[in-house]
N, C-alpha and C positions, 0 to 999 in steps of 0.2 A: 554139391557135389564138385570134386576137382581143389584147386588150389585157389584162393581168392588173389587176384593180382590186378592191381590198380582199379579199373573199372570193369574190368572182365574177370571169367573164372576159367583158369587153366585146366582143361580136364582131358585133352587129348592132344598127341603130337604125332604126324605121319612124316614116314620116311619111305617114300616109294611104294611096296609092297607089305612094307610093315607099320605097325601101328603101336604107338603106346598109350596106355591108359594111365591116367593118373589120378588117385585117390588118397584120402585123408586117413581112412583105416580101412579094416578086413571087409566091413559089411558094405562099404561104399563099392570098393572094387569088385566084390561078387555081384553087386547089382548090376553095376556099369558092364560089366564083362559078358553077363546074362543078355542085357539089352543089345547089346553090340552083336553078339553073335546071333540074336533073333531077326534084327535087321540085315544082317548079311544074307542070311538064308532067302530072306525076300529077293534078293537079288542074284540069288544062284550062287552066291559065295559061301565058303567054309573057311574055318578058322583053325588051323592045323594047331592042335593042341599040343603034340608032341614037342614043338619047336616053341612052344609059349613058355615064357619065363617070368618069374616073380623077383623084382630086386627093388631095395629102396633107392631113392632120386639119386642119380649120378653114381650108383654102387657104392654110395656110404652111407654109414648107420648112423641116422640121426634119432637121438633119443627125443622123449615127448616134450622136454623142456628146449628143443632146437639145438642142443648143443652137439658138438663133433668130436667130443672126447672120445667116446670108445671107438670111433673111426680112425682116430689118430693112434690109439693104442693099438687097435688090430693091425695099421699098416705098419706099425713097429714091430710088432709081434712075427708078422710076415718076413721083414727084413732080418731080423736077428735067426728066423729059421734057415733063410735061406745063407746066411753067414755060416750056421752051423753045419750045413750041408756042403758047402765050399770050403769048409776049414781047411784040407790038405792042399788043396790049390793055393788058399791064401797063404799058409805058411812057408809053402815052397819057395826058397830063396833063389832058386833058380829062374823062376819066373821072373820077368823085368819088371821095374816100376811101372813103366809105361803101360804094359799089358794088365797090371793090376789097378790102374786107375780105369781101364776100358771095363774091366770086371765090374768095379764099383759103381760107375756109372751107368752101363746098361743093364745090369741085375739089381743090385741092393738098392742104389740111390732112385731107380725108377720104380721098384717095390712100394720103398717107403712112402715116396713123396706124390703117390699116384692118387688127384684130386687135391693137392694141397694148396691150389689157388683160391680154394674158399676156406680154408682152414682159420679158425682165430686163433692164434698162436699164444698159450699162456706161458709163463716162465718156467712152470713144471713140465708143460710139454717141450720145450725148447732143451732142456738139460737132459730128457728122456731120449729124446730125438739124437742129440750129441753125443749121449754114451753109446747109443748103438753105432753111430759112425766111428766113434774113437776105438770100440771093440774091434772092427774092420782094418784100420790103418795099424791099430797095435799088432794086430797078428800078420798083417802086410809087411811091417817093419820087422817081423821076428822077434818083437820084445813082450814078454810077459809082464802081467801087474807087478809081480815080485820084485822086478827089476828097477822101479819106482822111476820111471822115464815120465818127465810131464806132458801133457798133452799138446802144448806148443813145439816139444822138442820131435815127439813122433810125428806131428804136421811137417816139420822141418826136415826130418830124415825121408819122409814120402814125397815132400814137394807139394803138400795140400796148401793151396791160398785161399780157399774159402770153407765155411763149415757149413753142415746141411741147410742148418736155419737161416744162413744168409742167403742160400741159393731159393729156398724156398721164399724169403721176402721178394728178390730179384724177380723171380717168376710171377708173384702176385703183383707187382708193378707192372709188369710186361702185358698182363692177364688184363689189369684195368683198362692199361692203354687201347688194347686190342677192342675191348667191348665198347670202351667211350667213343673209338672211331666208328663206330657200326651207325647205319641209319637210325632214325627215331622210331619206327616202325619194329625193328628188330627185337623179339623178346627178351635176348640178355639183356640188354640196353634199358628196356622197360622196367625189369626186375630190379636191376642195379639202382635205378632212380625211384625205386618203389617205396614207400613209407608203410609198414604195416600199421593196420588200424585196432584199436583197443590202447589201454593203459598198461604200462609197466606194472608188476608186483611192488609193493612196498619194501623194497631191500637194496643193498647195495647192487645197482645194475651191471649186467654182464657184460664184459669187454665185447665189443662186435667188431665184426671184420673190417667195417669201415673206419672204426676208429683205430683199428692197427695198422691200416693203411695211412691215414691222416699222420701218424705219427712217424712212419717211415719217410715220408714227405718232408714232415719237420727236419727230422733227425739227419736227414741225407741233404738238406738244404735244397730241395729241388723246386723248380718252378711247378705251379700247379697244373699250368697249361702244357707241359711237356710231353702229355699224351699226343698232342695235336702234330707233333714231329715223329713219323715212324722210325726213323733211324735213330 
């Protein structure tokens, strides 16, 4: 039951009067929920079924092989849907660039990058995310694809200094530092340092989140202990 983590099994999390049950499949979840309800009844407590929700870990769709590809695609699709709904506002040249930056940061970017601190970013995913980002900025600049303005020129017109994938990687570095500074008994830090048991299948190994992080450290020529400095 639950998820094996280091020497323990993670099967529940408690937040005040809320409780999360963690299971690896639907059968385990059904059994654990039934036992939980029965135990609560012994203490005169009742689970509010109407307020009970089922979701994947962290709100992300994790496939059977542990990939987050579908989760990234879903976030990207939600971002494109938001761009379409805001189309008339984005194209409006009477709205200032600064306000369009606010719209992008508070709406489009926040939708697309939700949960991105734990994404394994492949080159294909980076291209997809940056294409969605450029769709927004091209509309915001009032330029159609037929006008053949380069992405760099569009960014220059709109005063864009970072791509969405650069922002994601920066946030991943910040998140790593935040978790690394936690006390050793904190669960997120234990999971960060946890090495899953078992062997990898005989094929080209998938790029892990940690490998992507290490590459960013090398490419940015950062000190690996920089996380110790909160600033």
